[in-house]
KOLTOR-990541 format. One record per residue (C-alpha): chain; x, y, z; residue in one letter. Coordinates in nm, 4 decimals, decimal comma. Last residue first. Example, Ala and Ser with C-alpha at 12.3 -4.5 7.8 and 13.67 -1.06 7.14 Angstrom:
<sites>
<site "A"; <1,3670; -0,1060; 0,7140>; "S">
<site "A"; <1,2300; -0,4500; 0,7800>; "A">
</sites>
This chain:
<sites>
<site "A"; <5,3259; -3,2017; -2,3691>; "X">
<site "A"; <5,1517; -2,9449; -2,5786>; "X">
<site "A"; <4,9450; -2,8244; -2,2658>; "X">
<site "A"; <5,3299; -2,7654; -2,0678>; "X">
<site "A"; <5,4702; -2,5881; -2,3956>; "X">
<site "A"; <5,1780; -2,3418; -2,4430>; "X">
<site "A"; <5,1950; -2,2683; -2,0527>; "X">
<site "A"; <5,5950; -2,1493; -2,1230>; "X">
<site "A"; <5,4758; -1,9853; -2,4228>; "X">
<site "A"; <5,2702; -1,7736; -2,2214>; "X">
<site "A"; <5,4716; -1,6978; -1,9353>; "X">
<site "A"; <5,7406; -1,5710; -2,1789>; "X">
<site "A"; <5,5005; -1,3363; -2,3608>; "X">
<site "A"; <5,3921; -1,2139; -2,0102>; "X">
<site "A"; <5,7398; -1,1607; -1,9568>; "X">
<site "A"; <5,8060; -0,9814; -2,2807>; "X">
<site "A"; <5,5089; -0,7573; -2,2423>; "X">
<site "A"; <5,6047; -0,6606; -1,8998>; "X">
<site "A"; <5,9735; -0,5631; -2,0140>; "X">
<site "A"; <5,8166; -0,3452; -2,3051>; "X">
<site "A"; <5,5635; -0,1549; -2,0620>; "X">
<site "A"; <5,8935; -0,0967; -1,8661>; "X">
<site "A"; <6,0886; 0,0219; -2,1390>; "X">
<site "A"; <5,7956; 0,2286; -2,2561>; "X">
<site "A"; <5,7357; 0,4064; -1,9219>; "X">
<site "A"; <6,1291; 0,5030; -1,8860>; "X">
<site "A"; <6,0895; 0,6576; -2,2334>; "X">
<site "A"; <5,7742; 0,8679; -2,1399>; "X">
<site "A"; <5,9746; 0,9635; -1,8254>; "X">
<site "A"; <5,8635; 0,8957; -1,4820>; "X">
<site "A"; <5,7939; 1,1897; -1,2482>; "X">
<site "A"; <5,4194; 1,2605; -1,3210>; "X">
<site "A"; <5,3435; 1,6375; -1,2991>; "X">
<site "A"; <5,2622; 1,7606; -0,9594>; "X">
<site "A"; <4,9280; 1,8622; -0,8451>; "X">
<site "A"; <4,8623; 2,2091; -0,7377>; "X">
<site "A"; <4,6142; 2,2975; -1,0470>; "X">
<site "A"; <4,4092; 1,9641; -0,9830>; "X">
<site "A"; <4,3769; 2,0504; -0,6035>; "X">
<site "A"; <4,5789; 1,9277; -0,3284>; "X">
<site "A"; <4,3722; 1,8591; -0,0101>; "X">
<site "A"; <4,5195; 2,0442; 0,2801>; "X">
<site "A"; <4,2665; 2,2913; 0,2791>; "X">
<site "A"; <3,9558; 2,0247; 0,2808>; "X">
<site "A"; <4,1431; 1,8322; 0,5638>; "X">
<site "A"; <4,1319; 2,1631; 0,7875>; "X">
<site "A"; <3,7984; 2,2070; 0,7262>; "X">
<site "A"; <3,7032; 1,8549; 0,8154>; "X">
<site "A"; <3,9104; 1,8893; 1,1400>; "X">
<site "A"; <3,7294; 2,1910; 1,2507>; "X">
<site "A"; <3,3813; 2,0311; 1,1743>; "X">
<site "A"; <3,5008; 1,7197; 1,3714>; "X">
<site "A"; <3,5889; 1,9521; 1,6472>; "X">
<site "A"; <3,2527; 2,1357; 1,6325>; "X">
<site "A"; <3,0501; 1,8236; 1,6397>; "X">
<site "A"; <3,2579; 1,7193; 1,9627>; "X">
<site "A"; <3,1884; 2,0282; 2,1299>; "X">
<site "A"; <2,8549; 2,0684; 2,0495>; "X">
<site "A"; <2,7844; 1,6510; 2,1629>; "X">
<site "A"; <2,9732; 1,7432; 2,5068>; "X">
<site "A"; <2,7484; 2,0191; 2,5566>; "X">
<site "A"; <2,4207; 1,8112; 2,5039>; "X">
<site "A"; <2,5403; 1,5385; 2,7079>; "X">
<site "A"; <2,6086; 1,7956; 2,9918>; "X">
<site "A"; <2,2763; 1,9403; 2,9701>; "X">
<site "A"; <2,1246; 1,5598; 2,9478>; "X">
<site "A"; <2,3194; 1,5022; 3,2886>; "X">
<site "A"; <2,6185; 1,2473; 3,2746>; "X">
<site "A"; <2,5827; 0,9141; 3,3768>; "X">
<site "A"; <2,6540; 0,7035; 3,6927>; "X">
<site "A"; <2,4945; 0,3988; 3,6170>; "X">
<site "A"; <2,3433; 0,1868; 3,8966>; "X">
<site "A"; <2,4838; -0,1339; 3,9383>; "X">
<site "A"; <2,2424; -0,4878; 3,9391>; "X">
<site "A"; <2,3913; -0,8130; 4,0583>; "X">
<site "A"; <2,2083; -1,0809; 3,8911>; "X">
<site "A"; <2,3630; -1,3943; 4,0504>; "X">
<site "A"; <2,2491; -1,3168; 4,4054>; "X">
<site "A"; <1,8555; -1,3875; 4,2598>; "X">
<site "A"; <1,6402; -1,1110; 4,4385>; "X">
<site "A"; <1,4494; -1,2427; 4,7296>; "X">
<site "A"; <1,0804; -1,3140; 4,6857>; "X">
<site "A"; <1,1289; -1,6771; 4,5741>; "X">
<site "A"; <1,3747; -1,7624; 4,8664>; "X">
<site "A"; <1,1039; -1,6503; 5,1218>; "X">
<site "A"; <0,8425; -1,8991; 4,9449>; "X">
<site "A"; <1,0990; -2,1731; 4,9263>; "X">
<site "A"; <1,1837; -2,1487; 5,2984>; "X">
<site "A"; <0,8109; -2,1652; 5,3952>; "X">
<site "A"; <0,7829; -2,4572; 5,1553>; "X">
<site "A"; <1,0710; -2,6416; 5,2894>; "X">
<site "A"; <0,9278; -2,5763; 5,6990>; "X">
<site "A"; <0,6212; -2,7047; 5,5721>; "X">
<site "A"; <0,7685; -3,0433; 5,4078>; "X">
<site "A"; <0,9924; -3,0942; 5,7289>; "X">
<site "A"; <0,6783; -3,0507; 5,9806>; "X">
<site "A"; <0,5129; -3,3015; 5,7858>; "X">
<site "A"; <0,7905; -3,5322; 5,7548>; "X">
<site "A"; <0,8001; -3,5122; 6,1235>; "X">
<site "A"; <0,4374; -3,5962; 6,1794>; "X">
<site "A"; <0,4890; -3,8945; 5,9594>; "X">
<site "A"; <0,7683; -4,0147; 6,1493>; "X">
<site "A"; <0,5902; -4,0048; 6,4709>; "X">
<site "A"; <0,2963; -4,1670; 6,3538>; "X">
<site "A"; <0,5290; -4,4349; 6,2005>; "X">
<site "A"; <0,6766; -4,4876; 6,5288>; "X">
<site "A"; <0,3359; -4,5398; 6,7141>; "X">
<site "A"; <0,2316; -4,7647; 6,4453>; "X">
<site "A"; <0,5576; -4,9703; 6,5080>; "X">
<site "A"; <0,4756; -5,0087; 6,8658>; "X">
<site "A"; <0,7792; -5,0184; 7,0825>; "X">
</sites>
């Protein structure tokens, strides 16, 4: 068999393959990509959204009113439960603790 004849046939086959590839690429470019699946959101109508908004605002307003009623005023606040003597004892104990800590720190820095 002649080598030139084989080369001509192979080149013709190569041209047909290139043409088929270009057609397939053109078809693929017009299709939507398979990875990007779009879903249609099922939402509310605008009137339903307005109605829901109104109801939620009303609910928050009622809760705000109840919190305002429940908040204690200055006149209804309870007096301090700790006696003055107990407060003084706690303050003296805390001063003694700080004095002990400072003296320990002074000893460390002197040493």
